[in-house]
N, C-alpha and C positions, 0 to 999 in steps of 0.2 A: 582313804587317807591320801592326801596330795602332798608330795614333798616339794618344798620350795627350793629351786635350784637354778643356777645361772649357767648350767652346762648346755652345750649346743642342742637345739631341738632336732637337728638332723640325725642325732644318735637315736637308737631305739629306746622305747619307754622303759624296758626292763633294765638296760644298761644304766640309764639315768637314775632310776629308782635304786638300784643296787649300789651304785657309787655314792648316792646320797646316804644310804643306810650305813656306809662305811665312813661317812664324814666328809666326803668330797662333794661339795655343792657349788664350788666356784673353780674356774680354771686355774687361778693363781695357787690354789691348794695342791695342784697336780705337778707344779714345777719341780723337776728332779725326781719324781716318783718313777720307779722302774716299770717298764712295759710288762715284764713278767709278773710283777705284783698285781697290776691291774687285770691282766689276763686270768689271774687266779680267782677273780671275783665273778660270781655267777652272772651270766648275761653280758659280760664284757668280752667281745671278740675282736678279731683283726679289724673289722670295719670301724668299731668304736675307737680303737687305738689310732687308726688313720685319721679319723675326724678330730680327735683330741690333739694329735700331733700337729695337724694343720692349723688349728685354732691357737694352740700354744705358740707355734712359730710366728704367727702373725703378731703376737704380743711380745716377742723376743724371749720366750721361754722354751723349754723343751722337756721331753720325757727322757729318762735314762733308758738306754737299750737293754 
């Protein structure tokens, strides 16, 4: 099964898949979500958080610490 997602491909496959399973398939859906909530998702670690933060900041959005 392939998840359709607009999340950065520089993230690991597991992180992208697990975020999609939680309903996060686009960067704009992550605006204001807490880092701790994302870290609680299987496969999402510090590297994925860093990548998401960088991409969100380029769009003028942010994760909550």
